[in-house]
C-alpha distance (Angstrom), angle and dihedral (degrees) to the residues before:
residue distance angle dihedral
M1 . . .
D2 3.84 . .
Y3 3.78 124.6 .
K4 3.78 128.7 -166.8
P5 3.83 115.7 -109.8
G6 3.79 110.9 -91.6
S7 3.79 94.4 16.6
P8 3.81 117.9 131.6
P9 3.80 114.7 -97.3
P10 3.80 118.4 -105.3
G11 3.77 115.8 -88.7
H12 3.78 121.1 -123.2
N13 3.76 123.5 -135.3
V14 3.79 119.3 -149.7
L15 3.79 116.1 -158.3
R16 3.78 110.4 -128.6
P17 3.82 128.7 -171.7
H18 3.82 93.4 -106.2
H19 3.82 89.0 58.0
V20 3.81 88.2 65.1
D21 3.81 91.3 54.5
L22 3.80 93.0 47.6
F23 3.80 89.9 46.8
A24 3.82 88.8 52.1
M25 3.81 92.3 50.6
I26 3.81 91.4 51.8
L27 3.81 93.1 44.0
L28 3.80 92.2 51.5
A29 3.80 94.1 45.4
F30 3.82 97.3 46.9
K31 3.80 101.9 32.3
E32 3.78 117.7 18.6
F33 3.83 96.1 34.6
H34 3.79 98.9 24.0
G35 3.81 109.9 153.5
K36 3.82 93.4 2.8
L37 3.82 102.4 86.6
P38 3.83 122.7 84.7
Q39 3.80 117.4 -108.4
Q40 3.80 91.9 -120.2
F41 3.80 91.3 57.5
L42 3.81 92.2 45.6
L43 3.79 90.7 52.8
Y44 3.80 88.1 49.5
I45 3.81 94.1 56.0
Y46 3.85 92.8 37.9
R47 3.80 90.1 61.6
F48 3.79 90.7 50.4
L49 3.80 95.1 44.9
I50 3.82 96.0 48.4
V51 3.81 90.3 57.0
E52 3.79 94.0 45.7
V53 3.79 94.6 43.8
S54 3.80 92.0 51.3
E55 3.84 88.4 56.7
A56 3.78 90.4 -144.6
V57 3.82 92.6 133.4
Q58 3.77 137.4 40.4
P59 3.82 106.7 -73.0
A60 3.78 116.3 -105.5
T61 3.79 119.6 -113.4
H62 3.81 123.0 -117.7
Q63 3.79 92.8 -103.0
Q64 3.81 91.5 48.5
I65 3.81 90.2 53.9
V66 3.81 91.3 49.7
D67 3.81 91.2 48.7
F68 3.79 89.8 48.7
L69 3.80 92.3 53.5
K70 3.79 92.0 47.4
G71 3.80 89.2 55.6
A72 3.80 92.8 57.0
P73 3.82 122.1 123.0
L74 3.81 122.2 -102.4
M75 3.80 93.8 32.3
N76 3.80 90.1 164.0
N77 3.80 89.3 70.0
L78 3.83 110.4 107.6
N79 3.82 94.7 -144.0
I80 3.79 91.4 53.1
Q81 3.80 90.9 50.8
N82 3.81 90.7 49.8
Y83 3.82 90.0 48.2
I84 3.80 91.7 54.5
L85 3.82 92.2 45.5
A86 3.80 90.5 50.5
F87 3.79 91.2 51.1
E88 3.81 93.0 47.5
S89 3.82 89.9 52.6
A90 3.82 93.1 53.1
P91 3.86 95.0 95.6
K92 3.82 89.2 51.0
Q93 3.81 91.7 49.1
L94 3.83 94.7 49.3
I95 3.80 102.3 60.1
N96 3.81 102.0 126.9
V97 3.80 140.0 36.2
A98 3.82 94.6 -103.2
Q99 3.79 93.3 54.8
L100 3.81 92.8 47.0
T101 3.81 91.5 48.9
S102 3.80 92.3 48.4
F103 3.80 89.2 48.0
F104 3.81 94.3 56.9
H105 3.81 95.2 42.2
S106 3.82 93.9 47.8
A107 3.81 92.6 71.4
T108 3.81 96.7 54.7
P109 3.86 96.9 107.4
L110 3.80 90.6 56.9
Y111 3.81 96.0 69.5
T112 3.81 104.7 21.7
D113 3.83 95.9 74.5
K114 3.83 107.3 124.7
S115 3.78 97.0 -177.5
G116 3.76 122.7 139.2
D117 3.77 135.1 -104.1
E118 3.80 94.9 -51.4
H119 3.80 89.0 78.3
L120 3.81 97.9 46.4
F121 3.79 91.3 102.1
R122 3.78 92.8 62.4
V123 3.79 116.5 109.7
Q124 3.80 90.6 -145.8
F125 3.80 94.5 48.3
R126 3.81 111.8 145.5
R127 3.82 91.8 -109.8
S128 3.78 96.1 44.1
P129 3.84 119.6 104.7
F130 3.81 90.6 -102.8
G131 3.78 91.3 47.1
F132 3.80 92.9 51.3
F133 3.78 90.3 47.6
C134 3.80 93.8 51.4
R135 3.80 93.2 45.9
R136 3.78 90.5 49.4
C137 3.81 92.2 50.1
H138 3.83 91.5 46.5
T139 3.82 92.2 48.6
G140 3.79 92.1 47.2
F141 3.79 91.8 48.8
S142 3.81 92.1 48.1
R143 3.80 90.0 58.0
L144 3.80 93.3 54.0
S145 3.78 117.1 103.2
F146 3.79 122.7 -138.0
Y147 3.81 90.6 -89.7
G148 3.79 90.7 47.5
V149 3.80 91.7 53.5
M150 3.81 90.0 48.5
E151 3.83 90.2 51.8
L152 3.82 91.7 48.4
L153 3.81 90.9 49.2
K154 3.80 91.4 49.1
D155 3.82 92.1 49.5
Y156 3.81 91.8 46.6
Q157 3.80 93.8 52.5
S158 3.82 91.5 47.1
W159 3.81 90.7 47.2
C160 3.80 92.3 51.6
A161 3.80 89.1 48.8
G162 3.83 90.3 59.9
D163 3.83 105.1 -88.7
T164 3.81 98.6 128.2
K165 3.82 92.9 -177.2
A166 3.80 95.7 56.8
G167 3.81 110.4 113.7
Y168 3.81 95.5 6.5
G169 3.77 100.8 95.3
P170 3.80 122.7 121.5
V171 3.79 116.4 -79.8
E172 3.79 114.1 -142.4
K173 3.78 124.2 -172.9
D174 3.77 114.2 -116.3
L175 3.79 117.0 -179.5
L176 3.82 92.0 -161.0
T177 3.81 100.3 51.3
G178 3.81 102.7 18.2
D179 3.81 94.3 96.8
I180 3.81 90.2 61.0
W181 3.81 91.6 72.3
L182 3.80 102.3 33.7
F183 3.78 144.8 9.1
T184 3.79 102.8 -95.7
T185 3.80 125.8 -136.6
M186 3.79 132.0 -170.0
S187 3.79 92.1 -87.3
D188 3.80 90.7 59.9
Y189 3.79 93.3 65.6
G190 3.80 95.2 66.3
S191 3.78 128.6 64.9
T192 3.79 116.8 -123.3
A193 3.79 134.3 -164.4
H194 3.79 119.6 -79.8
P195 3.82 128.4 -175.0
Q196 3.80 97.6 -134.4
A197 3.81 93.6 92.0
F198 3.81 92.1 52.7
E199 3.79 89.8 48.5
A200 3.81 89.0 53.7
W201 3.83 89.3 48.5
E202 3.80 91.4 53.9
K203 3.79 91.1 48.0
G204 3.81 91.6 49.1
R205 3.80 90.4 47.8
D206 3.80 92.9 50.2
T207 3.82 94.6 45.1
G208 3.81 94.7 43.6
D209 3.81 96.4 -114.2
D210 3.81 104.3 156.6
V211 3.82 93.2 -173.3
I212 3.79 105.1 45.9
G213 3.80 94.9 37.8
P214 3.84 103.2 57.5
E215 3.81 92.3 33.8
N216 3.81 92.6 56.6
L217 3.78 90.2 43.9
R218 3.80 88.6 57.5
R219 3.81 91.6 46.2
Y220 3.78 92.4 50.5
F221 3.79 96.4 52.3
E222 3.81 92.8 42.6
Q223 3.80 90.9 64.1
M224 3.80 123.3 104.7
F225 3.78 106.7 -95.6
H226 3.83 93.7 167.3
T227 3.80 139.4 -6.2
N228 3.82 97.9 -93.1
N229 3.79 121.0 108.1
D230 3.80 93.1 -118.0
S231 3.79 118.6 47.5
G232 3.81 91.6 -150.5
I233 3.80 93.7 -146.4
R234 3.81 102.6 84.4
Q235 3.80 89.6 109.2
N236 3.80 88.7 65.6
A237 3.80 90.6 60.8
L238 3.80 90.5 52.9
L239 3.79 91.9 46.5
N240 3.82 92.1 51.5
L241 3.79 90.8 48.6
I242 3.81 91.7 50.0
R243 3.79 91.1 49.0
M244 3.80 90.6 52.7
H245 3.83 91.6 54.0
Y246 3.79 91.0 44.4
V247 3.81 94.6 52.1
R248 3.78 89.7 50.0
K249 3.83 89.3 49.7
E250 3.80 90.1 -119.5
Y251 3.77 91.9 145.1
A252 3.80 93.2 159.6
A253 3.80 90.8 57.3
A254 3.80 91.9 42.4
S255 3.76 94.9 49.1
K256 3.85 108.6 27.9
V257 3.76 87.4 -173.9
R258 3.78 122.3 -144.4
E259 3.79 114.1 -162.6
D260 3.79 95.0 -156.4
Y261 3.80 96.2 59.5
A262 3.77 116.2 108.0
L263 3.79 128.0 -125.1
V264 3.79 114.2 -78.0
S265 3.78 124.9 -170.3
Q266 3.81 110.9 -44.1
A267 3.80 99.6 -15.4
P268 3.81 110.4 159.8
C269 3.80 96.9 -140.8
S270 3.77 143.1 11.4
C271 3.80 90.2 -87.6
F272 3.76 118.1 84.0
P273 3.80 124.7 -164.1
Q274 3.76 111.5 -114.9
L275 3.78 96.6 -145.2
L276 3.78 91.7 46.1
Q277 3.78 89.4 46.5
E278 3.79 90.0 57.0
A279 3.81 93.2 44.2
I280 3.81 92.4 49.2
A281 3.80 91.8 47.9
V282 3.80 92.3 50.6
A283 3.81 92.5 45.1
R284 3.80 91.1 51.6
T285 3.78 91.7 48.0
C286 3.81 91.3 52.0
G287 3.79 93.0 42.8
D288 3.81 91.3 -122.4
R289 3.80 101.3 155.6
V290 3.80 95.2 174.4
T291 3.81 94.8 54.8
L292 3.80 89.8 42.4
Q293 3.79 90.3 56.1
H294 3.81 90.5 47.7
C295 3.81 90.1 53.1
I296 3.80 93.1 49.3
S297 3.81 90.4 47.8
M298 3.80 89.6 50.5
L299 3.78 88.5 51.3
H300 3.80 89.3 55.7
R301 3.80 90.0 52.1
L302 3.81 94.2 59.5
P303 3.83 115.2 96.2
T304 3.79 114.9 -96.5
P305 3.82 123.8 -139.2
S306 3.81 91.5 -119.1
G307 3.79 92.9 50.5
V308 3.82 91.7 -129.2
P309 3.83 109.2 127.5
V310 3.80 121.4 -126.4
L311 3.81 113.9 -130.2
N312 3.80 123.5 -146.7
E313 3.75 122.7 -116.7
I314 3.79 114.1 -137.1
Q315 3.80 108.8 -99.9
P316 3.83 130.9 175.8
D317 3.82 92.4 -104.8
L318 3.81 98.0 35.0
H319 3.79 111.8 124.1
P320 3.83 114.5 -125.5
L321 3.81 92.1 -128.0
E322 3.80 89.6 62.3
V323 3.81 88.4 60.1
L324 3.80 87.9 47.1
Y325 3.80 89.8 53.1
D326 3.80 87.6 57.7
V327 3.80 85.1 69.5
A328 3.82 88.8 60.2
K329 3.81 88.5 51.6
L330 3.80 91.3 51.3
L331 3.80 90.8 48.6
Q332 3.79 88.8 65.2
P333 3.82 109.1 97.4
R334 3.81 90.0 -136.5
S335 3.78 89.9 68.6
G336 3.80 89.8 72.9
Q337 3.81 91.6 -152.2
P338 3.82 126.6 128.1
L339 3.78 118.2 -107.5
T340 3.80 90.2 -116.4
L341 3.79 87.2 76.6
A342 3.82 88.6 55.1
F343 3.81 89.6 54.6
E344 3.81 89.0 52.3
K345 3.80 89.4 53.1
V346 3.81 90.4 50.9
A347 3.80 89.4 53.6
Q348 3.82 90.4 48.8
A349 3.81 92.1 49.2
T350 3.81 91.5 49.1
G351 3.78 93.0 49.2
L352 3.80 92.9 45.3
Y353 3.81 91.2 50.0
N354 3.80 91.7 50.9
S355 3.80 88.6 49.1
W356 3.81 90.5 51.9
V357 3.78 91.5 52.0
D358 3.81 94.2 46.6
L359 3.80 102.2 39.6
R360 3.79 100.7 34.3
K361 3.81 92.5 43.7
I362 3.78 93.2 -131.8
S363 3.78 125.3 148.7
P364 3.83 113.9 -110.3
H365 3.79 115.3 -104.6
D366 3.79 117.9 -133.7
R367 3.80 94.5 -140.6
E368 3.78 92.3 51.0
R369 3.79 92.8 49.0
L370 3.80 92.6 46.5
G371 3.79 89.7 48.1
L372 3.81 88.6 68.5
H373 3.81 90.6 55.2
A374 3.81 93.2 43.9
M375 3.80 91.4 54.1
Q376 3.80 91.9 47.1
A377 3.82 89.1 52.9
V378 3.80 90.5 56.5
L379 3.79 90.8 45.4
W380 3.81 94.4 51.2
S381 3.81 90.2 46.7
T382 3.81 91.7 52.4
L383 3.80 88.9 49.1
G384 3.81 90.5 52.6
C385 3.82 97.7 -111.6
Y386 3.80 96.2 125.5
R387 3.79 96.6 167.2
L388 3.79 92.2 57.3
A389 3.81 88.8 46.5
K390 3.80 89.3 53.3
V391 3.82 90.4 51.8
E392 3.82 91.8 53.2
E393 3.81 91.8 46.1
S394 3.79 90.3 50.7
I395 3.82 89.7 54.3
V396 3.80 90.3 52.9
Q397 3.80 94.4 47.3
V398 3.80 95.0 45.6
F399 3.80 97.7 49.0
S400 3.82 98.9 37.5
R401 3.78 124.9 83.0
W402 3.77 119.6 -114.5
G403 3.79 119.5 -136.0
D404 3.81 90.7 43.0
D405 3.80 133.4 106.9
D406 3.80 92.2 -112.4
P407 3.84 107.3 149.7
N408 3.81 91.5 -160.8
R409 3.79 93.2 61.3
L410 3.79 93.1 42.4
N411 3.82 93.7 49.4
S412 3.79 92.2 49.0
L413 3.81 90.3 51.1
L414 3.81 91.8 46.6
N415 3.80 92.4 50.6
Q416 3.79 91.5 46.7
A417 3.82 91.9 49.3
H418 3.81 91.3 48.0
R419 3.82 92.0 53.7
M420 3.80 90.5 47.4
A421 3.81 90.8 51.7
R422 3.81 92.1 48.3
N423 3.80 88.1 54.8
G424 3.81 92.6 51.9
L425 3.82 99.0 -98.7
Y426 3.80 93.1 123.7
Q427 3.79 97.7 149.7
D428 3.80 93.0 46.2
A429 3.80 90.4 49.8
L430 3.81 92.4 49.7
A431 3.81 91.5 45.4
L432 3.80 89.8 53.1
L433 3.81 91.8 53.6
V434 3.81 101.9 40.2
Q435 3.80 96.6 51.0
P436 3.84 110.5 110.0
R437 3.79 95.5 -119.7
T438 3.82 88.3 64.5
W439 3.80 100.7 51.5
R440 3.82 101.9 24.8
G441 3.79 111.7 111.8
L442 3.81 96.2 12.6
S443 3.77 119.7 146.1
L444 3.78 116.9 -124.8
D445 3.81 90.9 -103.5
L446 3.80 92.1 54.6
Y447 3.80 88.9 43.7
Q448 3.81 88.1 60.2
E449 3.81 90.2 56.9
W450 3.80 90.9 46.1
A451 3.81 93.0 50.1
S452 3.82 91.5 45.1
M453 3.80 92.0 55.0
I454 3.82 91.5 50.4
W455 3.81 89.0 49.1
H456 3.81 91.5 50.9
I457 3.82 91.8 49.1
L458 3.82 90.3 52.3
A459 3.80 90.1 45.9
L460 3.81 90.7 50.1
R461 3.80 92.9 52.4
I462 3.81 94.1 44.0
S463 3.82 93.1 48.0
R464 3.80 92.4 48.6
R465 3.78 90.2 51.1
G466 3.80 90.2 50.3
Q467 3.82 94.7 -119.9
R468 3.79 97.0 151.4
R469 3.79 93.5 153.8
L470 3.81 92.2 53.9
F471 3.78 90.5 46.1
H472 3.80 95.6 53.0
D473 3.81 96.9 38.0
F474 3.80 101.5 40.4
L475 3.80 115.1 12.1
L476 3.81 104.9 35.4
P477 3.85 95.0 55.9
R478 3.82 88.3 52.7
Q479 3.78 95.3 53.1
P480 3.85 110.3 137.0
S481 3.77 114.7 -111.8
S482 3.80 91.8 -122.9
S483 3.82 94.1 49.3
T484 3.79 116.0 115.3
F485 3.80 98.9 -145.7
V486 3.80 121.3 175.8
S487 3.78 114.8 -178.0
K488 3.81 91.7 -144.6
E489 3.81 89.6 68.6
Y490 3.80 90.4 69.9
F491 3.82 109.0 16.4
F492 3.79 139.0 33.6
D493 3.78 93.0 -110.9
D494 3.78 127.9 151.2
C495 3.80 93.5 -130.3
T496 3.79 120.9 156.8
S497 3.79 94.6 -127.0
S498 3.78 111.9 97.5
L499 3.77 130.2 -143.1
P500 3.80 122.6 -129.6
P501 3.81 116.5 -78.1
M502 3.81 115.3 -75.6
S503 3.80 90.7 20.7
D504 3.79 90.3 60.0
E505 3.81 90.8 47.5
L506 3.81 91.3 50.9
H507 3.80 88.8 49.5
Q508 3.81 89.1 54.1
V509 3.81 89.1 52.7
M510 3.81 93.3 51.3
S511 3.81 93.5 45.9
A512 3.83 95.7 42.0
R513 3.80 114.2 119.5
A514 3.80 94.5 -160.9
T515 3.79 122.2 52.5
V516 3.79 93.5 -142.5
T517 3.81 93.4 58.3
A518 3.81 90.2 53.1
M519 3.80 96.0 59.7
Q520 3.82 100.2 74.8
P521 3.84 98.3 50.6
L522 3.81 89.9 41.1
L523 3.80 94.7 53.7
Q524 3.80 91.0 42.8
S525 3.82 91.2 52.2
L526 3.80 91.2 47.5
W527 3.80 92.5 52.2
N528 3.82 94.4 46.2
S529 3.81 95.1 45.5
G530 3.79 91.8 47.3
F531 3.80 92.9 47.1
Q532 3.80 94.1 47.7
G533 3.81 93.7 42.9
R534 3.81 96.4 -119.0
F535 3.78 93.4 146.8
P536 3.85 99.1 173.6
L537 3.80 88.4 60.8
Y538 3.81 90.2 42.0
R539 3.82 91.8 54.4
L540 3.80 90.4 48.4
G541 3.80 88.9 50.5
I542 3.82 90.9 52.7
I543 3.82 89.9 51.9
L544 3.80 91.4 51.2
L545 3.80 90.3 45.7
A546 3.79 89.4 56.4
D547 3.81 90.0 47.4
V548 3.80 90.8 52.1
G549 3.80 90.9 45.3
L550 3.78 90.0 58.7
E551 3.80 88.5 62.8
F552 3.80 88.4 58.9
G553 3.83 93.2 48.8
M554 3.83 94.8 -109.0
S555 3.80 93.7 135.5
K556 3.82 97.5 144.7
H557 3.80 93.6 50.1
C558 3.81 91.9 44.5
Q559 3.80 90.2 50.5
S560 3.81 91.1 53.8
L561 3.82 89.6 48.8
M562 3.79 92.0 53.0
E563 3.79 94.4 44.6
G564 3.80 88.4 53.6
I565 3.81 95.4 50.4
L566 3.84 99.6 37.1
P567 3.86 97.2 79.3
Q568 3.81 88.8 62.0
L569 3.82 90.3 54.7
L570 3.80 101.0 42.3
P571 3.88 95.3 83.0
G572 3.80 86.6 72.2
H573 3.80 101.9 -127.0
E574 3.83 87.5 135.4
I575 3.79 105.9 29.4
E576 3.79 94.6 177.7
H577 3.81 90.6 55.0
R578 3.81 90.1 47.5
A579 3.80 91.6 50.6
L580 3.79 92.1 50.4
A581 3.81 91.1 45.7
C582 3.82 93.1 50.9
Y583 3.80 91.4 46.6
T584 3.80 91.6 49.1
L585 3.81 92.5 46.5
G586 3.81 90.2 50.3
R587 3.80 90.2 52.5
C588 3.82 90.2 48.5
I589 3.81 91.1 52.6
I590 3.81 91.2 48.0
A591 3.80 91.9 47.7
S592 3.81 92.5 50.9
F593 3.85 91.7 46.4
D594 3.81 114.2 121.5
T595 3.79 115.6 170.7
E596 3.82 105.6 -48.6
L597 3.81 111.3 105.1
A598 3.80 90.1 -160.5
E599 3.80 89.2 66.0
L600 3.78 90.7 50.9
R601 3.80 90.6 49.0
R602 3.85 88.8 60.3
A603 3.81 89.6 71.0
L604 3.81 93.9 61.6
P605 3.86 99.4 78.0
H606 3.78 91.6 49.0
L607 3.80 93.9 47.9
L608 3.80 92.3 46.5
M609 3.81 90.6 51.2
A610 3.82 90.3 48.7
E611 3.82 90.6 50.5
D612 3.80 92.4 49.0
D613 3.82 91.9 48.5
Y614 3.80 94.1 48.4
V615 3.81 92.2 48.6
R616 3.80 89.4 48.7
L617 3.80 89.6 52.0
E618 3.85 89.9 46.1
M619 3.81 89.8 -123.6
F620 3.78 92.7 143.9
E621 3.81 97.9 168.7
A622 3.81 90.9 57.8
A623 3.81 90.0 42.6
S624 3.81 90.6 54.2
D625 3.82 90.5 53.4
V626 3.81 90.7 52.3
Q627 3.80 91.5 46.4
W628 3.80 91.5 51.4
L629 3.80 90.2 52.2
L630 3.81 89.9 47.8
M631 3.80 90.5 54.9
V632 3.80 89.6 52.8
V633 3.81 91.8 50.7
Y634 3.82 93.0 47.2
H635 3.79 89.6 49.0
N636 3.82 92.1 53.0
L637 3.80 90.6 47.2
G638 3.80 91.7 49.5
M639 3.82 92.4 -120.9
T640 3.79 97.2 143.0
A641 3.82 98.3 165.5
E642 3.79 93.4 52.7
G643 3.80 90.1 45.5
T644 3.80 90.6 54.1
V645 3.81 91.4 52.8
V646 3.81 91.0 50.0
Y647 3.82 89.3 48.3
E648 3.81 89.8 56.2
R649 3.79 90.3 50.2
Y650 3.80 88.9 48.6
N651 3.82 91.7 54.2
C652 3.81 90.3 48.7
T653 3.80 90.8 50.0
T654 3.82 94.2 49.4
A655 3.80 89.2 49.2
K656 3.80 89.9 54.4
I657 3.79 90.8 48.5
K658 3.81 91.0 53.9
M659 3.81 91.8 45.4
Y660 3.81 93.5 51.9
E661 3.81 92.3 45.3
E662 3.80 90.9 56.3
S663 3.80 95.5 40.1
S664 3.79 114.9 108.3
M665 3.81 99.4 176.7
D666 3.79 140.3 42.9
E667 3.80 117.0 -164.8
E668 3.79 93.5 -160.3
A669 3.81 93.1 51.4
E670 3.81 90.8 47.2
S671 3.81 93.3 49.9
V672 3.81 91.8 47.3
W673 3.79 93.0 49.9
T674 3.81 91.5 45.9
L675 3.80 87.5 56.0
V676 3.82 90.2 49.3
T677 3.81 91.9 53.8
D678 3.82 92.0 45.8
V679 3.80 90.6 51.8
G680 3.80 90.4 50.0
A681 3.81 91.4 51.5
L682 3.80 90.3 47.9
L683 3.81 94.0 50.2
A684 3.81 93.1 45.0
G685 3.80 91.9 50.3
R686 3.80 96.4 55.6
């Protein structure tokens, strides 16, 4: 049999036991009971057969097919009952080679009709899905030798008896013994491409197997996809391998930088990734513009030595999600760009995606469409518009499937849980993440992000409680390898690791021992956060500015600053910021107090709100400071009874502080982390 150069190799069909059952269903419906079955019953079995014939799902077992037929409508119909009885008796009727051969050859007239257009309406037309399926089964059976038919009959009887693995083993080509089972043709002497190796690669990638994954990727792309000398798709193997290293944040393995390599194309620096270099060279040699653009976009994703991200220019073959990833680059504080530019990139990515769908005539992908909403949720949250972020996250969670490795759904849940934990809802945040519908179906890479977020939530609660001993003895040794932990995020430590710009400057202000040294980083953070539109950081900077101003005796001006910023914090999207703002405003009112007791009384609502927020966040050291100040205010106002109640709360708070300082274990944290490790073992053992 001759094939044109470059044409795909012929596919091989392997007869399986479930093919015999499907063949029997079609034979009974279109021959034995032709014209006798009700239309409602025919539609019922058509819907089942079209799914099974397409082989898009795991094939049903013999008992499942029987149960399906017994659940059909109109079971009181005599013809339907006879149809089901005839199907159930098929294994008893096919007990030898002669009966099985006669069975397959008896259906030949059903799919050999070569009439014209007047028969196009027939369901069993020779070019219909059922017709193709029957012809394929008949052709495959005709090629079987006597021993092959005996093996098929043996597997079919075992399969009907309940052995679901009978007849479903791998079929390898063997030139020495292949003619024992079938009558060979010219196409049987060459090996063709099969998807099993790529399936093993995906499984190894998802379970973190660094041996099975890349090895099966190599095996898959080394197969014969056509009759040319060069397959022309080797660059896809390199691109998949690079993506695996990139997702795992193994940038050294993905880049393997060589300093002496010259600039190529749009490389962002004098270093050029070796793997990407090879992939780009192969893609250019093959003339694969799409893969070449993917490689260049991946090059722009890798971190640059300067830290300044490289944005993509819109090209004919540039994927819209690469433009969307530019938004993630602009969200990094090191970019130094205002968030308005990120909104422009979102609009460009949306328009480019719509253009792809319209011009390239491709069906829209749910993950790609939801990716636009997931990125907008992060963008609105960074801007400080938490309600809009919640709307976008709700869109992602409603229209995505749970139990899948969809990064959009997982990221929206992680961001939602992180905001809940920051507002003191630690148990609700952990409950949202540990429920099975959140982690079921995750790949090992996404599991790392899931476990890291749970670790950060536990670290946030422990640090707010002041449980340093528990943190260092229990939680820190269990830090996930992919977790980006900086001690300054939770404690006032002099660690060498730095926070992102603006956050690091605010940390310098809070840890400064002299007020004068805090002014320069504070003003610099205020200017950068205001310019970039990062309003949560800007509001925090205003609060710290008022706190610093109190040291210089500018109580009136600081009070006006806090009264101007407090309405933005009262909704409670950032409870810790609101507590600090109320505490600072109360101090400003007390500092500007002259002789009027009514002015001093104005500080009470703010201090009470700050106390309630700090207790809700379990920040007991800060709550004790507020309670001490409340006792002073009540004493000056002559409110002895209220002062006594606050004193009792103060004693309870100090007792909790001492208890948490001495605590070396937390049963809830241990049980949560045990569940995290069990989930990781379960996902890795799939």
